N, C-alpha and C positions, 0 to 999 in steps of 0.2 A: 503494499499500499503506500503509496506517495504522499507525502507531506509537503504541504506549504507551509510559510507562514507571513504573519501581517502584524502591521498595527495599526489600533482603532484611536482617533482621539473624539474629545468632545466636552460634552459640560452637563449640567442639568437644568431643569426646569420644574426644582424641589426648595427654592427659596433661598439655596445656597448660593456661594461665588466659586464653590470650587470645580476645579477640569479633572479630566482623566486621561490618561494613556492606558491602551488595553491590548493585549495580544490574542488573535484568531490564528487558531490553526484549521485549516483544509484537508482533511483524510479523505485520499481517494483510490478506488481501484475500479475493476469493472462492472463490480456490481455495485458499488453503494459509495455516499460520500456522505461524511461525517464533517460537522463544523463544531469547533469548542471556542468561549471567550473565557478568559483569565482577566480581571484587572491589575495593574501592574504597579501604577501610582495614581493617586487620587490628593490631590490639594490644592491650595489655594495657590493664585498669582502669589508673586513673591513680595511686592509692595503692597502693605493693607492700605494705604488710601487711594489706591486704584481698582481697587476690588468691586466688583459690579457684580448686585446679585442676579442670578438666572445665566448669567454668561458663560465662565468657566473658560476652557481652552476651545478654539476652532479648527480652521484647517491649516494644515501643515504641510513638509517637505521634507524628502529626506537628501543630504549631500555630504560629501567628505565623512561620513561614518558618525555623521550626526543629526539629530531631529531639529529640524526647524518647525517652532510651533507658533499659533498666534493665541496670547491672550485676548483680552478687550483693546488693551492700551499698550502692549510691549510686543515684542517678539522673542520668545524663550527659545534658546538652543539647550537641549539635554542629549547626553549621551545615551549612546542605545546600550552599554553594558549594563549600568547600573540607573538609569533613567534618572542621576543628579545635573539638577543644574549648573550649566557651564558658562552661560554668558546670558546678559540682555540686551536687546536692542530698545534702546527709548526716543521718543520725540513727542513735544507737548503738543502736536497736531496730531496724535494718535485717537481714533475713535472709533470702538465697533468694528476691529480687524476680522478680516474674513478668511483668509489665505495670503501665505507667503510661498512664492516662488525662489528656492533657492539654486544655484545657478553657478558656475565659473565664473561668470562676471558679476556678481552680486546679487544683491537680493530684491524682490519687486513684489511692495507690499499693497494688499487690495483694502484700502481704508476706505471701510463701507461707509461709517460714521461722517467723515470728513468729504467723501462723494472723489475719492482720488484714487490716482496710481502714484504709488512711490517709491523709487529707487533710492537703494543705499549699500555702499560698499562695507565689506564684512567688518570694518573696524566701526560700523554704526554712524557713518557719515553720510547726511542726506545728498545725492546726487541731483534730485532730480524729481519734482513735486506735478504731475501732471491731471489740472483741476477736471471733473467731469462737469462740472454746472460753473456758473460765473464765478468770478473773484469777487465782486461785491456780493451774490448770496454767500460765499465762505466766508468773507470777512464779517458779516453778519451774524451770522451763526457762531462762530466762534466768539464773537463780544457777548453771548447771550449768559454764558456761564464763566464763573470765576476759573474754576477748572473743566476744561473742554474734554479732556480724557474719559472723565465720567459723568458727561452730562447725555442726557436722553435724545440723541441726534433724530429721531423720527420726527416727520417723515421722511421718507427718501423719494428723491424724484429719478433717480437711476439704480440705487440698493448692486453695486457690484457686489461680485460672490465670488469669483475663481478666475484665475488669468492662468495661460500658457504660452508656451513660445513653439512657434510652427518653425519645421525647417529650415526656411527662408530666412528666419529672423525676426517676421513681424509677430508683435503680439497680440494675443485673442484675450479680450474678456467680456466675462457674462456677466449681463446686465438683468437682474430679475424681475424691475417694474417696466422695461420695454420688453420683455420675452425675446431678446435678442443675443447674439453674439456679435460685438464689433472688431474691428482687426485696425491696427495701426504697424507701420514699419516703422516707426519710431525715430523717422527725421524731422519731425515735426508733430505739433498735438491734434492735427486732424486723424479722426476715425473715421472708418467705412462698415457698412452693414457687413458683417464676415457669415450671417445667416439669413434665411426667412424669419418670419416669427413663428415661435413655439404657440402649441394650443394652450401648453401651462408653461409658467415662468420657469426659465431652467435654473440650476443652481451650479453644477459642477459644469466644464467645458474643457478638455484637454486632449492630446493628442494619443495615440496609441494604435498599434497592429490590431488589426480585426482577421481572424487568423481561416474562418470561413470564406473569406473574398480575397485574402491577401493583399487587403488596402490598409495604408496607413488612413486613420480615421480622425476625425473631431467627435469626441464622444460626449453627451450631453445627458443629466440628469434633469427631468421636471418634478416640479413639486408634488404634483397631483399622483407620480407614478411610473412615469416611463422612462425609459433611456433607448438612446437612438444615437446612431450611430451615423456620423453624415462625412461628405464630402470636406475637407480641409480648408479649400479654398472659395466653395461658393455655399457652403452648408446643408446644400441639398440630400436630406434623407436617404440613405444605404439601407439600412435595418433599424428595427424596431424592436422593443420588448414592453409587455405591458405587464407589471407587477402581479395585477391583479388576475390576468389571463393566465399568468405562467404559477399561480397557487401560491408566490410568496407574500411574505410580510407587507405588510400596507402602513402606510403613516407617510408625515413630512419626508419627501426622498429627498435624500442628499447623502454624500460618499458612496464614491464607485472606482473599483478595482479590474481592472480587464486582464483577464487571464488567456492561456491560448485555448483552453478549453471551456471558457463559460464567464461570468462577470458576478461579482461581488458586489451588493449593493443594501445602502445602509437607509434605514425608515428611523423616524421619529416619531412618538407618539403624539395624535393631535390634540391639541387644548384649544380650550373657547378661544381665546386670543388668537389665533392662529384658522378658526374652522370656516373664515370666510374663503379662505383657497382651495375648500373641497366643497364646493356648493352640490356637488352630485351626494355627498355624504351624508345620510343624518344624525341624528345624536345619538343612535345607536351603533351605527357603525362605525362612528367615528372614535368609540369607548374600546371598539375592537383594536384599533390602531395598535402597533409595536412599535418599541426602540428594538430594533434588530438589526442584523447583517444576514440577506437570502444570499443565498449559490443559486444562479440560474445558469444550465450548461446550453451551451449554443446547439446540444442536439436535444432540441425540443420535444420529443419523445419522452425525455427523460424527467423526471419529478425536481422540482426546485427543493432546496434544502435551507431551514433558517434557525437561527439562534436567537434569542433575546441578550441584548447588551445594556445591563443596570436596568431594565425595565422599571421594577420597583420604583426607583427615583426618577422615574420621567427624563432618562437620561437622554441627549440628542447625539447622531452620530454627525461626525463632519470630515475628518479623511478616513481611506483605507489604502495603505501603504505598503507594500511587499519589500517583505526583509528576506526574501529565500532568493539565495545567489543565482542567476541566470545557469542554466546548464552549458 
């Protein structure tokens, strides 16, 4: 039986400001698939004055043997051997961070509360901040609180949630409120549409190989429960999976890892405060939603498998990151 291992990151909707890092194992042979989840670290963000209730940790990435992970207003860096905090990237304009892309060229931070994309070097120096709304709106919002980092920045006009780099160097950014992916070559602050409008708000958006077609695809999750593999240059759909149709756990859908043989997809239990995203759900079916990870095999004749992720604490799933070395 082959074994693959993954890191899961997220927080809680239980009134605490804790975040978690967990380990997921996927065991697979010709007859069955088994998923197991174990939390490895549950803790508050390091700076007490910057803790925000119901936020915890959000999205992250792996680079140079480290986990680069967002809290609401800092980028935290953890060792993979023992999950010790080894570095903190801070900035007074960080608010409601959703994702950090760590690459050889540096860090790209999705600053959802400011509605910007922020580029840093590995020493924590800001190189460039690309505002997604006007400078005047940004200044007005930042002036409303003495401590912007912990201010409730809603409502958002764009709500950027995820970013990825295409092979040609172009940056792809997922906008929840616009239901689109936008694209920039990085030479200026202009963005072009990188996808058609999705039926549901998208959350993830990154590049990975789609083994059944042999193509590199842009992968998107939509909040109500779809995974879409798209052409990375025009965003046109290539393949689509419905969590409901595949018999997977359902909920606020975010967190995705693409494997050679299938998908790992995260869901978060639906609450009253976000139920408006789920117009097709009645209160009874919303109550059945789960904080979980589901495995959807590319062979659609085979069943999906799910495992709860701290469901009793109303955990939210953000990132699913493979730590299995490539063969």
